[in-house]
DOMI-457631 format. One record per residue: residue in three letters; x, y, z of N, C-alpha, C in turn; residue number from 1. Coordinates in steps of 0.1 Angstrom, whole numbers. Layout:
<recs>
{residu: Ala n_xx: X n_yy: Y n_zz: Z ca_xx: X ca_yy: Y ca_zz: Z c_xx: X c_yy: Y c_zz: Z num: NUM}
...
</recs>
This chain:
<recs>
{residu: Met n_xx: 161 n_yy: -293 n_zz: -1234 ca_xx: 161 ca_yy: -297 ca_zz: -1219 c_xx: 164 c_yy: -282 c_zz: -1211 num: 1}
{residu: Gly n_xx: 175 n_yy: -281 n_zz: -1213 ca_xx: 184 ca_yy: -269 ca_zz: -1211 c_xx: 177 c_yy: -254 c_zz: -1207 num: 2}
{residu: Lys n_xx: 170 n_yy: -253 n_zz: -1223 ca_xx: 161 ca_yy: -238 ca_zz: -1220 c_xx: 148 c_yy: -242 c_zz: -1212 num: 3}
{residu: Lys n_xx: 141 n_yy: -249 n_zz: -1210 ca_xx: 132 ca_yy: -254 ca_zz: -1203 c_xx: 137 c_yy: -254 c_zz: -1186 num: 4}
{residu: Leu n_xx: 147 n_yy: -259 n_zz: -1187 ca_xx: 146 ca_yy: -260 ca_zz: -1172 c_xx: 156 c_yy: -247 c_zz: -1167 num: 5}
{residu: Phe n_xx: 159 n_yy: -234 n_zz: -1180 ca_xx: 164 ca_yy: -223 ca_zz: -1171 c_xx: 150 c_yy: -215 c_zz: -1173 num: 6}
{residu: Leu n_xx: 142 n_yy: -217 n_zz: -1179 ca_xx: 132 ca_yy: -210 ca_zz: -1181 c_xx: 120 c_yy: -214 c_zz: -1167 num: 7}
{residu: Ala n_xx: 120 n_yy: -228 n_zz: -1163 ca_xx: 114 ca_yy: -232 ca_zz: -1151 c_xx: 118 c_yy: -223 c_zz: -1139 num: 8}
{residu: Val n_xx: 134 n_yy: -224 n_zz: -1138 ca_xx: 141 ca_yy: -219 ca_zz: -1127 c_xx: 141 c_yy: -201 c_zz: -1133 num: 9}
{residu: Leu n_xx: 142 n_yy: -196 n_zz: -1138 ca_xx: 133 ca_yy: -182 ca_zz: -1144 c_xx: 123 c_yy: -175 c_zz: -1136 num: 10}
{residu: Leu n_xx: 113 n_yy: -186 n_zz: -1140 ca_xx: 98 ca_yy: -184 ca_zz: -1134 c_xx: 96 c_yy: -188 c_zz: -1120 num: 11}
{residu: Ala n_xx: 101 n_yy: -195 n_zz: -1115 ca_xx: 102 ca_yy: -195 ca_zz: -1107 c_xx: 107 c_yy: -187 c_zz: -1096 num: 12}
{residu: Phe n_xx: 118 n_yy: -181 n_zz: -1097 ca_xx: 124 ca_yy: -174 ca_zz: -1096 c_xx: 120 c_yy: -161 c_zz: -1090 num: 13}
{residu: Val n_xx: 113 n_yy: -156 n_zz: -1107 ca_xx: 106 ca_yy: -144 ca_zz: -1106 c_xx: 90 c_yy: -138 c_zz: -1098 num: 14}
{residu: Gly n_xx: 87 n_yy: -155 n_zz: -1097 ca_xx: 77 ca_yy: -156 ca_zz: -1091 c_xx: 73 c_yy: -157 c_zz: -1074 num: 15}
{residu: Cys n_xx: 85 n_yy: -161 n_zz: -1069 ca_xx: 88 ca_yy: -162 ca_zz: -1055 c_xx: 87 c_yy: -148 c_zz: -1049 num: 16}
{residu: Lys n_xx: 78 n_yy: -150 n_zz: -1038 ca_xx: 77 ca_yy: -134 ca_zz: -1031 c_xx: 87 c_yy: -130 c_zz: -1024 num: 17}
{residu: Gly n_xx: 96 n_yy: -125 n_zz: -1022 ca_xx: 106 ca_yy: -124 ca_zz: -1009 c_xx: 101 c_yy: -121 c_zz: -995 num: 18}
{residu: Val n_xx: 104 n_yy: -124 n_zz: -988 ca_xx: 103 ca_yy: -124 ca_zz: -969 c_xx: 102 c_yy: -112 c_zz: -969 num: 19}
{residu: Ser n_xx: 120 n_yy: -108 n_zz: -975 ca_xx: 122 ca_yy: -93 ca_zz: -968 c_xx: 113 c_yy: -82 c_zz: -973 num: 20}
{residu: Gln n_xx: 102 n_yy: -84 n_zz: -980 ca_xx: 96 ca_yy: -70 ca_zz: -990 c_xx: 82 c_yy: -75 c_zz: -983 num: 21}
{residu: Glu n_xx: 81 n_yy: -85 n_zz: -975 ca_xx: 69 ca_yy: -85 ca_zz: -966 c_xx: 69 c_yy: -74 c_zz: -957 num: 22}
{residu: Asp n_xx: 53 n_yy: -70 n_zz: -954 ca_xx: 51 ca_yy: -58 ca_zz: -943 c_xx: 46 c_yy: -68 c_zz: -931 num: 23}
{residu: Asn n_xx: 56 n_yy: -68 n_zz: -924 ca_xx: 55 ca_yy: -77 ca_zz: -913 c_xx: 45 c_yy: -68 c_zz: -899 num: 24}
{residu: Lys n_xx: 40 n_yy: -57 n_zz: -905 ca_xx: 33 ca_yy: -52 ca_zz: -893 c_xx: 20 c_yy: -58 c_zz: -891 num: 25}
{residu: Ser n_xx: 19 n_yy: -65 n_zz: -883 ca_xx: 5 ca_yy: -68 ca_zz: -882 c_xx: -6 c_yy: -60 c_zz: -873 num: 26}
{residu: Val n_xx: -17 n_yy: -60 n_zz: -875 ca_xx: -25 ca_yy: -54 ca_zz: -870 c_xx: -34 c_yy: -61 c_zz: -860 num: 27}
{residu: Lys n_xx: -31 n_yy: -48 n_zz: -846 ca_xx: -37 ca_yy: -55 ca_zz: -834 c_xx: -48 c_yy: -60 c_zz: -834 num: 28}
{residu: Lys n_xx: -59 n_yy: -67 n_zz: -834 ca_xx: -70 ca_yy: -71 ca_zz: -832 c_xx: -74 c_yy: -64 c_zz: -820 num: 29}
{residu: Glu n_xx: -86 n_yy: -58 n_zz: -822 ca_xx: -93 ca_yy: -53 ca_zz: -810 c_xx: -101 c_yy: -64 c_zz: -800 num: 30}
{residu: Lys n_xx: -96 n_yy: -64 n_zz: -786 ca_xx: -100 ca_yy: -77 ca_zz: -778 c_xx: -118 c_yy: -73 c_zz: -777 num: 31}
{residu: Val n_xx: -121 n_yy: -82 n_zz: -774 ca_xx: -138 ca_yy: -80 ca_zz: -770 c_xx: -139 c_yy: -88 c_zz: -756 num: 32}
{residu: Phe n_xx: -144 n_yy: -78 n_zz: -747 ca_xx: -148 ca_yy: -82 ca_zz: -734 c_xx: -161 c_yy: -84 c_zz: -731 num: 33}
{residu: Pro n_xx: -164 n_yy: -93 n_zz: -722 ca_xx: -181 ca_yy: -93 ca_zz: -717 c_xx: -187 c_yy: -79 c_zz: -714 num: 34}
{residu: Val n_xx: -182 n_yy: -68 n_zz: -708 ca_xx: -189 ca_yy: -55 ca_zz: -707 c_xx: -182 c_yy: -46 c_zz: -719 num: 35}
{residu: Thr n_xx: -190 n_yy: -44 n_zz: -727 ca_xx: -185 ca_yy: -36 ca_zz: -742 c_xx: -196 c_yy: -23 c_zz: -746 num: 36}
{residu: Lys n_xx: -190 n_yy: -14 n_zz: -743 ca_xx: -199 ca_yy: 3 ca_zz: -744 c_xx: -194 c_yy: 9 c_zz: -757 num: 37}
{residu: Thr n_xx: -201 n_yy: 16 n_zz: -761 ca_xx: -197 ca_yy: 25 ca_zz: -772 c_xx: -190 c_yy: 37 c_zz: -760 num: 38}
{residu: Asp n_xx: -181 n_yy: 44 n_zz: -770 ca_xx: -174 ca_yy: 56 ca_zz: -768 c_xx: -181 c_yy: 62 c_zz: -760 num: 39}
{residu: Ala n_xx: -195 n_yy: 68 n_zz: -770 ca_xx: -204 ca_yy: 80 ca_zz: -758 c_xx: -209 c_yy: 71 c_zz: -746 num: 40}
{residu: Glu n_xx: -212 n_yy: 61 n_zz: -746 ca_xx: -219 ca_yy: 55 ca_zz: -735 c_xx: -207 c_yy: 53 c_zz: -722 num: 41}
{residu: Trp n_xx: -197 n_yy: 53 n_zz: -723 ca_xx: -183 ca_yy: 54 ca_zz: -716 c_xx: -183 c_yy: 66 c_zz: -711 num: 42}
{residu: Arg n_xx: -182 n_yy: 77 n_zz: -717 ca_xx: -183 ca_yy: 91 ca_zz: -720 c_xx: -193 c_yy: 95 c_zz: -706 num: 43}
{residu: Ala n_xx: -206 n_yy: 89 n_zz: -708 ca_xx: -217 ca_yy: 93 ca_zz: -702 c_xx: -218 c_yy: 86 c_zz: -687 num: 44}
{residu: Glu n_xx: -212 n_yy: 74 n_zz: -684 ca_xx: -211 ca_yy: 70 ca_zz: -673 c_xx: -201 c_yy: 71 c_zz: -663 num: 45}
{residu: Leu n_xx: -191 n_yy: 76 n_zz: -670 ca_xx: -175 ca_yy: 78 ca_zz: -664 c_xx: -172 c_yy: 96 c_zz: -659 num: 46}
{residu: Thr n_xx: -165 n_yy: 96 n_zz: -650 ca_xx: -160 ca_yy: 111 ca_zz: -649 c_xx: -148 c_yy: 114 c_zz: -657 num: 47}
{residu: Glu n_xx: -145 n_yy: 128 n_zz: -660 ca_xx: -138 ca_yy: 129 ca_zz: -673 c_xx: -124 c_yy: 121 c_zz: -669 num: 48}
{residu: Met n_xx: -120 n_yy: 123 n_zz: -656 ca_xx: -106 ca_yy: 117 ca_zz: -651 c_xx: -107 c_yy: 100 c_zz: -653 num: 49}
{residu: Glu n_xx: -118 n_yy: 95 n_zz: -649 ca_xx: -118 ca_yy: 78 ca_zz: -649 c_xx: -121 c_yy: 78 c_zz: -667 num: 50}
{residu: Tyr n_xx: -124 n_yy: 83 n_zz: -676 ca_xx: -123 ca_yy: 80 ca_zz: -687 c_xx: -111 c_yy: 79 c_zz: -692 num: 51}
{residu: Tyr n_xx: -107 n_yy: 88 n_zz: -691 ca_xx: -95 ca_yy: 92 ca_zz: -696 c_xx: -82 c_yy: 80 c_zz: -689 num: 52}
{residu: Val n_xx: -85 n_yy: 76 n_zz: -679 ca_xx: -76 ca_yy: 66 ca_zz: -678 c_xx: -79 c_yy: 52 c_zz: -678 num: 53}
{residu: Leu n_xx: -92 n_yy: 51 n_zz: -678 ca_xx: -102 ca_yy: 36 ca_zz: -680 c_xx: -100 c_yy: 34 c_zz: -697 num: 54}
{residu: Arg n_xx: -98 n_yy: 45 n_zz: -702 ca_xx: -106 ca_yy: 39 ca_zz: -714 c_xx: -94 c_yy: 44 c_zz: -729 num: 55}
{residu: Lys n_xx: -86 n_yy: 53 n_zz: -719 ca_xx: -75 ca_yy: 62 ca_zz: -731 c_xx: -60 c_yy: 58 c_zz: -726 num: 56}
{residu: Ala n_xx: -62 n_yy: 46 n_zz: -717 ca_xx: -48 ca_yy: 45 ca_zz: -709 c_xx: -41 c_yy: 59 c_zz: -702 num: 57}
{residu: Ala n_xx: -46 n_yy: 67 n_zz: -699 ca_xx: -37 ca_yy: 78 ca_zz: -695 c_xx: -37 c_yy: 73 c_zz: -674 num: 58}
{residu: Thr n_xx: -25 n_yy: 84 n_zz: -675 ca_xx: -20 ca_yy: 80 ca_zz: -659 c_xx: -22 c_yy: 92 c_zz: -652 num: 59}
{residu: Glu n_xx: -30 n_yy: 90 n_zz: -638 ca_xx: -36 ca_yy: 101 ca_zz: -627 c_xx: -20 c_yy: 106 c_zz: -621 num: 60}
{residu: Ser n_xx: -21 n_yy: 115 n_zz: -619 ca_xx: -9 ca_yy: 120 ca_zz: -610 c_xx: -5 c_yy: 118 c_zz: -600 num: 61}
{residu: Pro n_xx: 4 n_yy: 115 n_zz: -595 ca_xx: 8 ca_yy: 103 ca_zz: -581 c_xx: 3 c_yy: 116 c_zz: -568 num: 62}
{residu: Phe n_xx: 1 n_yy: 104 n_zz: -561 ca_xx: -4 ca_yy: 111 ca_zz: -546 c_xx: -19 c_yy: 118 c_zz: -545 num: 63}
{residu: Thr n_xx: -25 n_yy: 113 n_zz: -556 ca_xx: -40 ca_yy: 125 ca_zz: -557 c_xx: -47 c_yy: 113 c_zz: -555 num: 64}
{residu: Ser n_xx: -48 n_yy: 101 n_zz: -555 ca_xx: -61 ca_yy: 93 ca_zz: -552 c_xx: -62 c_yy: 90 c_zz: -539 num: 65}
{residu: Glu n_xx: -72 n_yy: 96 n_zz: -540 ca_xx: -85 ca_yy: 90 ca_zz: -522 c_xx: -82 c_yy: 77 c_zz: -519 num: 66}
{residu: Leu n_xx: -81 n_yy: 68 n_zz: -526 ca_xx: -75 ca_yy: 55 ca_zz: -519 c_xx: -63 c_yy: 51 c_zz: -517 num: 67}
{residu: Leu n_xx: -51 n_yy: 62 n_zz: -520 ca_xx: -36 ca_yy: 59 ca_zz: -514 c_xx: -37 c_yy: 57 c_zz: -501 num: 68}
{residu: Glu n_xx: -42 n_yy: 62 n_zz: -493 ca_xx: -42 ca_yy: 60 ca_zz: -478 c_xx: -53 c_yy: 51 c_zz: -470 num: 69}
{residu: Asn n_xx: -63 n_yy: 48 n_zz: -481 ca_xx: -74 ca_yy: 39 ca_zz: -475 c_xx: -67 c_yy: 27 c_zz: -468 num: 70}
{residu: Lys n_xx: -71 n_yy: 27 n_zz: -456 ca_xx: -71 ca_yy: 17 ca_zz: -444 c_xx: -79 c_yy: 4 c_zz: -442 num: 71}
{residu: Glu n_xx: -95 n_yy: 8 n_zz: -449 ca_xx: -105 ca_yy: -2 ca_zz: -444 c_xx: -104 c_yy: -11 c_zz: -454 num: 72}
{residu: Lys n_xx: -112 n_yy: -27 n_zz: -444 ca_xx: -112 ca_yy: -37 ca_zz: -451 c_xx: -124 c_yy: -40 c_zz: -459 num: 73}
{residu: Gly n_xx: -116 n_yy: -43 n_zz: -476 ca_xx: -127 ca_yy: -43 ca_zz: -481 c_xx: -119 c_yy: -50 c_zz: -494 num: 74}
{residu: Thr n_xx: -129 n_yy: -48 n_zz: -509 ca_xx: -123 ca_yy: -51 ca_zz: -519 c_xx: -124 c_yy: -37 c_zz: -529 num: 75}
{residu: Tyr n_xx: -113 n_yy: -38 n_zz: -534 ca_xx: -115 ca_yy: -27 ca_zz: -547 c_xx: -117 c_yy: -30 c_zz: -560 num: 76}
{residu: Val n_xx: -129 n_yy: -25 n_zz: -568 ca_xx: -134 ca_yy: -28 ca_zz: -577 c_xx: -132 c_yy: -19 c_zz: -589 num: 77}
{residu: Cys n_xx: -133 n_yy: -24 n_zz: -604 ca_xx: -132 ca_yy: -16 ca_zz: -614 c_xx: -144 c_yy: -2 c_zz: -613 num: 78}
{residu: Ala n_xx: -139 n_yy: 9 n_zz: -614 ca_xx: -143 ca_yy: 19 ca_zz: -614 c_xx: -159 c_yy: 19 c_zz: -632 num: 79}
{residu: Gly n_xx: -150 n_yy: 12 n_zz: -636 ca_xx: -159 ca_yy: 8 ca_zz: -650 c_xx: -171 c_yy: 0 c_zz: -650 num: 80}
{residu: Cys n_xx: -168 n_yy: -10 n_zz: -644 ca_xx: -181 ca_yy: -20 ca_zz: -643 c_xx: -182 c_yy: -27 c_zz: -628 num: 81}
{residu: Ser n_xx: -174 n_yy: -27 n_zz: -621 ca_xx: -181 ca_yy: -27 ca_zz: -606 c_xx: -169 c_yy: -44 c_zz: -604 num: 82}
{residu: Thr n_xx: -163 n_yy: -48 n_zz: -613 ca_xx: -155 ca_yy: -63 ca_zz: -611 c_xx: -145 c_yy: -62 c_zz: -602 num: 83}
{residu: Pro n_xx: -144 n_yy: -72 n_zz: -591 ca_xx: -139 ca_yy: -73 ca_zz: -578 c_xx: -123 c_yy: -75 c_zz: -584 num: 84}
{residu: Leu n_xx: -111 n_yy: -66 n_zz: -582 ca_xx: -97 ca_yy: -64 ca_zz: -589 c_xx: -87 c_yy: -68 c_zz: -577 num: 85}
{residu: Phe n_xx: -91 n_yy: -62 n_zz: -565 ca_xx: -82 ca_yy: -63 ca_zz: -555 c_xx: -86 c_yy: -63 c_zz: -540 num: 86}
{residu: Arg n_xx: -82 n_yy: -69 n_zz: -531 ca_xx: -84 ca_yy: -70 ca_zz: -521 c_xx: -79 c_yy: -60 c_zz: -506 num: 87}
{residu: Ser n_xx: -82 n_yy: -58 n_zz: -501 ca_xx: -76 ca_yy: -45 ca_zz: -490 c_xx: -61 c_yy: -55 c_zz: -485 num: 88}
{residu: Glu n_xx: -62 n_yy: -65 n_zz: -480 ca_xx: -52 ca_yy: -71 ca_zz: -477 c_xx: -39 c_yy: -74 c_zz: -481 num: 89}
{residu: Asn n_xx: -43 n_yy: -71 n_zz: -493 ca_xx: -31 ca_yy: -74 ca_zz: -506 c_xx: -22 c_yy: -60 c_zz: -508 num: 90}
{residu: Lys n_xx: -30 n_yy: -51 n_zz: -503 ca_xx: -23 ca_yy: -36 ca_zz: -502 c_xx: -11 c_yy: -32 c_zz: -495 num: 91}
{residu: Tyr n_xx: -3 n_yy: -25 n_zz: -500 ca_xx: 9 ca_yy: -18 ca_zz: -493 c_xx: 11 c_yy: -6 c_zz: -500 num: 92}
{residu: Arg n_xx: 17 n_yy: -2 n_zz: -484 ca_xx: 24 ca_yy: 11 ca_zz: -491 c_xx: 41 c_yy: 13 c_zz: -501 num: 93}
{residu: Ser n_xx: 43 n_yy: 16 n_zz: -508 ca_xx: 50 ca_yy: 14 ca_zz: -522 c_xx: 58 c_yy: 26 c_zz: -518 num: 94}
{residu: Gly n_xx: 55 n_yy: 36 n_zz: -516 ca_xx: 57 ca_yy: 51 ca_zz: -519 c_xx: 58 c_yy: 56 c_zz: -532 num: 95}
{residu: Thr n_xx: 48 n_yy: 47 n_zz: -541 ca_xx: 55 ca_yy: 58 ca_zz: -554 c_xx: 41 c_yy: 63 c_zz: -557 num: 96}
{residu: Gly n_xx: 31 n_yy: 66 n_zz: -550 ca_xx: 19 ca_yy: 81 ca_zz: -553 c_xx: 10 c_yy: 69 c_zz: -554 num: 97}
{residu: Trp n_xx: 7 n_yy: 58 n_zz: -561 ca_xx: -2 ca_yy: 49 ca_zz: -565 c_xx: -7 c_yy: 40 c_zz: -554 num: 98}
{residu: Pro n_xx: -21 n_yy: 38 n_zz: -555 ca_xx: -19 ca_yy: 25 ca_zz: -546 c_xx: -15 c_yy: 11 c_zz: -556 num: 99}
{residu: Ser n_xx: -10 n_yy: 4 n_zz: -544 ca_xx: -3 ca_yy: -8 ca_zz: -547 c_xx: -8 c_yy: -22 c_zz: -546 num: 100}
{residu: Phe n_xx: -3 n_yy: -30 n_zz: -547 ca_xx: -8 ca_yy: -42 ca_zz: -543 c_xx: -1 c_yy: -54 c_zz: -548 num: 101}
{residu: Asp n_xx: 3 n_yy: -65 n_zz: -541 ca_xx: 10 ca_yy: -75 ca_zz: -542 c_xx: 7 c_yy: -85 c_zz: -553 num: 102}
{residu: Arg n_xx: -7 n_yy: -84 n_zz: -555 ca_xx: -13 ca_yy: -96 ca_zz: -560 c_xx: -30 c_yy: -93 c_zz: -566 num: 103}
{residu: Glu n_xx: -34 n_yy: -96 n_zz: -576 ca_xx: -48 ca_yy: -93 ca_zz: -581 c_xx: -59 c_yy: -104 c_zz: -576 num: 104}
{residu: Ile n_xx: -72 n_yy: -100 n_zz: -575 ca_xx: -79 ca_yy: -111 ca_zz: -576 c_xx: -82 c_yy: -120 c_zz: -589 num: 105}
{residu: Glu n_xx: -75 n_yy: -133 n_zz: -591 ca_xx: -72 ca_yy: -138 ca_zz: -602 c_xx: -83 c_yy: -142 c_zz: -613 num: 106}
{residu: Gly n_xx: -80 n_yy: -141 n_zz: -624 ca_xx: -89 ca_yy: -141 ca_zz: -630 c_xx: -94 c_yy: -128 c_zz: -640 num: 107}
{residu: Asn n_xx: -97 n_yy: -120 n_zz: -631 ca_xx: -103 ca_yy: -107 ca_zz: -629 c_xx: -96 c_yy: -95 c_zz: -639 num: 108}
{residu: Val n_xx: -81 n_yy: -98 n_zz: -634 ca_xx: -71 ca_yy: -85 ca_zz: -647 c_xx: -65 c_yy: -97 c_zz: -656 num: 109}
{residu: Ala n_xx: -69 n_yy: -85 n_zz: -668 ca_xx: -57 ca_yy: -93 ca_zz: -679 c_xx: -44 c_yy: -84 c_zz: -678 num: 110}
{residu: Tyr n_xx: -39 n_yy: -90 n_zz: -687 ca_xx: -23 ca_yy: -84 ca_zz: -694 c_xx: -23 c_yy: -81 c_zz: -709 num: 111}
{residu: Asp n_xx: -13 n_yy: -74 n_zz: -708 ca_xx: -7 ca_yy: -71 ca_zz: -722 c_xx: 6 c_yy: -62 c_zz: -720 num: 112}
{residu: Val n_xx: 9 n_yy: -60 n_zz: -731 ca_xx: 26 ca_yy: -54 ca_zz: -731 c_xx: 26 c_yy: -40 c_zz: -736 num: 113}
{residu: Asp n_xx: 31 n_yy: -31 n_zz: -735 ca_xx: 31 ca_yy: -21 ca_zz: -738 c_xx: 46 c_yy: -13 c_zz: -737 num: 114}
{residu: Tyr n_xx: 46 n_yy: -4 n_zz: -748 ca_xx: 62 ca_yy: 0 ca_zz: -750 c_xx: 62 c_yy: 17 c_zz: -752 num: 115}
{residu: Lys n_xx: 50 n_yy: 24 n_zz: -749 ca_xx: 47 ca_yy: 36 ca_zz: -753 c_xx: 58 c_yy: 47 c_zz: -741 num: 116}
{residu: Ile n_xx: 63 n_yy: 40 n_zz: -732 ca_xx: 75 ca_yy: 50 ca_zz: -727 c_xx: 88 c_yy: 42 c_zz: -734 num: 117}
{residu: Gly n_xx: 90 n_yy: 34 n_zz: -742 ca_xx: 100 ca_yy: 35 ca_zz: -750 c_xx: 110 c_yy: 19 c_zz: -743 num: 118}
{residu: Tyr n_xx: 101 n_yy: 12 n_zz: -737 ca_xx: 106 ca_yy: 4 ca_zz: -730 c_xx: 93 c_yy: -6 c_zz: -727 num: 119}
{residu: Lys n_xx: 96 n_yy: -22 n_zz: -723 ca_xx: 87 ca_yy: -30 ca_zz: -723 c_xx: 82 c_yy: -27 c_zz: -709 num: 120}
{residu: Arg n_xx: 68 n_yy: -27 n_zz: -708 ca_xx: 62 ca_yy: -28 ca_zz: -695 c_xx: 48 c_yy: -35 c_zz: -697 num: 121}
{residu: Thr n_xx: 46 n_yy: -45 n_zz: -685 ca_xx: 32 ca_yy: -54 ca_zz: -680 c_xx: 22 c_yy: -45 c_zz: -681 num: 122}
{residu: Glu n_xx: 11 n_yy: -44 n_zz: -687 ca_xx: 3 ca_yy: -32 ca_zz: -687 c_xx: -14 c_yy: -43 c_zz: -681 num: 123}
{residu: Glu n_xx: -21 n_yy: -36 n_zz: -669 ca_xx: -31 ca_yy: -42 ca_zz: -661 c_xx: -44 c_yy: -39 c_zz: -672 num: 124}
{residu: His n_xx: -51 n_yy: -45 n_zz: -669 ca_xx: -67 ca_yy: -41 ca_zz: -676 c_xx: -78 c_yy: -49 c_zz: -668 num: 125}
{residu: Cys n_xx: -89 n_yy: -44 n_zz: -665 ca_xx: -101 ca_yy: -47 ca_zz: -663 c_xx: -106 c_yy: -65 c_zz: -673 num: 126}
{residu: Ala n_xx: -106 n_yy: -74 n_zz: -671 ca_xx: -108 ca_yy: -85 ca_zz: -676 c_xx: -120 c_yy: -85 c_zz: -682 num: 127}
{residu: Thr n_xx: -131 n_yy: -76 n_zz: -675 ca_xx: -145 ca_yy: -77 ca_zz: -676 c_xx: -148 c_yy: -64 c_zz: -689 num: 128}
{residu: Cys n_xx: -141 n_yy: -54 n_zz: -686 ca_xx: -147 ca_yy: -42 ca_zz: -695 c_xx: -132 c_yy: -36 c_zz: -703 num: 129}
{residu: Gly n_xx: -120 n_yy: -40 n_zz: -700 ca_xx: -108 ca_yy: -37 ca_zz: -707 c_xx: -103 c_yy: -24 c_zz: -702 num: 130}
{residu: Gly n_xx: -105 n_yy: -20 n_zz: -694 ca_xx: -104 ca_yy: -3 ca_zz: -684 c_xx: -90 c_yy: -8 c_zz: -681 num: 131}
{residu: His n_xx: -82 n_yy: 2 n_zz: -687 ca_xx: -67 ca_yy: 2 ca_zz: -680 c_xx: -67 c_yy: 6 c_zz: -667 num: 132}
{residu: Leu n_xx: -58 n_yy: -4 n_zz: -659 ca_xx: -55 ca_yy: -1 ca_zz: -644 c_xx: -44 c_yy: 9 c_zz: -641 num: 133}
{residu: Gly n_xx: -35 n_yy: 5 n_zz: -646 ca_xx: -19 ca_yy: 10 ca_zz: -642 c_xx: -7 c_yy: -7 c_zz: -650 num: 134}
{residu: His n_xx: 0 n_yy: -8 n_zz: -642 ca_xx: 12 ca_yy: -19 ca_zz: -649 c_xx: 19 c_yy: -27 c_zz: -635 num: 135}
{residu: Val n_xx: 22 n_yy: -37 n_zz: -639 ca_xx: 25 ca_yy: -44 ca_zz: -629 c_xx: 40 c_yy: -45 c_zz: -630 num: 136}
{residu: Phe n_xx: 47 n_yy: -43 n_zz: -618 ca_xx: 66 ca_yy: -44 ca_zz: -620 c_xx: 69 c_yy: -59 c_zz: -608 num: 137}
{residu: Asn n_xx: 82 n_yy: -57 n_zz: -612 ca_xx: 87 ca_yy: -70 ca_zz: -601 c_xx: 93 c_yy: -62 c_zz: -591 num: 138}
{residu: Asp n_xx: 91 n_yy: -55 n_zz: -584 ca_xx: 98 ca_yy: -46 ca_zz: -572 c_xx: 89 c_yy: -45 c_zz: -564 num: 139}
{residu: Gly n_xx: 83 n_yy: -56 n_zz: -560 ca_xx: 71 ca_yy: -56 ca_zz: -547 c_xx: 76 c_yy: -61 c_zz: -538 num: 140}
{residu: Pro n_xx: 70 n_yy: -66 n_zz: -527 ca_xx: 76 ca_yy: -72 ca_zz: -513 c_xx: 82 c_yy: -84 c_zz: -516 num: 141}
{residu: Lys n_xx: 93 n_yy: -88 n_zz: -515 ca_xx: 99 ca_yy: -104 ca_zz: -515 c_xx: 94 c_yy: -111 c_zz: -508 num: 142}
{residu: Arg n_xx: 87 n_yy: -109 n_zz: -494 ca_xx: 82 ca_yy: -118 ca_zz: -491 c_xx: 68 c_yy: -124 c_zz: -490 num: 143}
{residu: Thr n_xx: 62 n_yy: -117 n_zz: -499 ca_xx: 50 ca_yy: -125 ca_zz: -507 c_xx: 52 c_yy: -129 c_zz: -520 num: 144}
{residu: Thr n_xx: 47 n_yy: -116 n_zz: -530 ca_xx: 49 ca_yy: -122 ca_zz: -541 c_xx: 57 c_yy: -116 c_zz: -551 num: 145}
{residu: Gly n_xx: 68 n_yy: -108 n_zz: -546 ca_xx: 75 ca_yy: -99 ca_zz: -551 c_xx: 72 c_yy: -87 c_zz: -563 num: 146}
{residu: Glu n_xx: 56 n_yy: -87 n_zz: -560 ca_xx: 53 ca_yy: -78 ca_zz: -577 c_xx: 41 c_yy: -69 c_zz: -569 num: 147}
{residu: Arg n_xx: 44 n_yy: -58 n_zz: -578 ca_xx: 37 ca_yy: -40 ca_zz: -576 c_xx: 30 c_yy: -41 c_zz: -587 num: 148}
{residu: His n_xx: 18 n_yy: -44 n_zz: -582 ca_xx: 8 ca_yy: -39 ca_zz: -592 c_xx: 1 c_yy: -22 c_zz: -585 num: 149}
{residu: Cys n_xx: 6 n_yy: -13 n_zz: -596 ca_xx: 6 ca_yy: -4 ca_zz: -593 c_xx: -3 c_yy: 3 c_zz: -603 num: 150}
{residu: Ile n_xx: -15 n_yy: 9 n_zz: -597 ca_xx: -26 ca_yy: 14 ca_zz: -600 c_xx: -34 c_yy: 26 c_zz: -601 num: 151}
{residu: Asn n_xx: -38 n_yy: 31 n_zz: -611 ca_xx: -47 ca_yy: 42 ca_zz: -612 c_xx: -59 c_yy: 43 c_zz: -600 num: 152}
{residu: Gly n_xx: -56 n_yy: 51 n_zz: -587 ca_xx: -69 ca_yy: 52 ca_zz: -582 c_xx: -83 c_yy: 55 c_zz: -584 num: 153}
{residu: Val n_xx: -80 n_yy: 63 n_zz: -597 ca_xx: -94 ca_yy: 69 ca_zz: -604 c_xx: -97 c_yy: 55 c_zz: -607 num: 154}
{residu: Ala n_xx: -90 n_yy: 45 n_zz: -613 ca_xx: -100 ca_yy: 34 ca_zz: -620 c_xx: -104 c_yy: 26 c_zz: -608 num: 155}
{residu: Leu n_xx: -103 n_yy: 26 n_zz: -600 ca_xx: -110 ca_yy: 20 ca_zz: -589 c_xx: -121 c_yy: 25 c_zz: -580 num: 156}
{residu: Asp n_xx: -131 n_yy: 14 n_zz: -572 ca_xx: -139 ca_yy: 22 ca_zz: -568 c_xx: -135 c_yy: 10 c_zz: -551 num: 157}
{residu: Phe n_xx: -141 n_yy: 16 n_zz: -542 ca_xx: -135 ca_yy: 7 ca_zz: -531 c_xx: -153 c_yy: 5 c_zz: -521 num: 158}
{residu: Val n_xx: -153 n_yy: -11 n_zz: -523 ca_xx: -162 ca_yy: -15 ca_zz: -514 c_xx: -160 c_yy: -20 c_zz: -500 num: 159}
{residu: Pro n_xx: -163 n_yy: -18 n_zz: -492 ca_xx: -158 ca_yy: -22 ca_zz: -476 c_xx: -167 c_yy: -29 c_zz: -476 num: 160}
{residu: Asp n_xx: -162 n_yy: -44 n_zz: -466 ca_xx: -161 ca_yy: -55 ca_zz: -456 c_xx: -176 c_yy: -49 c_zz: -454 num: 161}
{residu: Glu n_xx: -186 n_yy: -59 n_zz: -451 ca_xx: -195 ca_yy: -55 ca_zz: -437 c_xx: -187 c_yy: -61 c_zz: -426 num: 162}
{residu: Lys n_xx: -197 n_yy: -51 n_zz: -417 ca_xx: -188 ca_yy: -57 ca_zz: -402 c_xx: -195 c_yy: -69 c_zz: -396 num: 163}
</recs>
């Protein structure tokens, strides 16, 4: 009986897979968005800078966006698929060099976490095509949402309100 018990324990011990030896790196699943195109299609449709920002998560240089000083009433839409993302009444001057908004059009912006610069940031994407927009921070206007949606202007097109 003792030998059988010892053998059973030994087999159980050897046969167990230790958690410490598992590779905990999970493969990030590619999200599927309603508007999906090949890399070649995106390259053909977007300008070079739009492509690098929207599809490769690049950042445009600060103070270079034509939309930074735009004060017209209207809607800021995704430059990749025309999904309405932000309203002009929610735009404010943050002083950062990128168009900033205190809120998004609910349901049209998706969020993810990125650690690309060594610390956690909340990355914003178009919920329709997955295009990279920028990041959201909690240092926005306290009188409204407290959020600063810091958006690459090249990721946006502007559609003025009809007069």
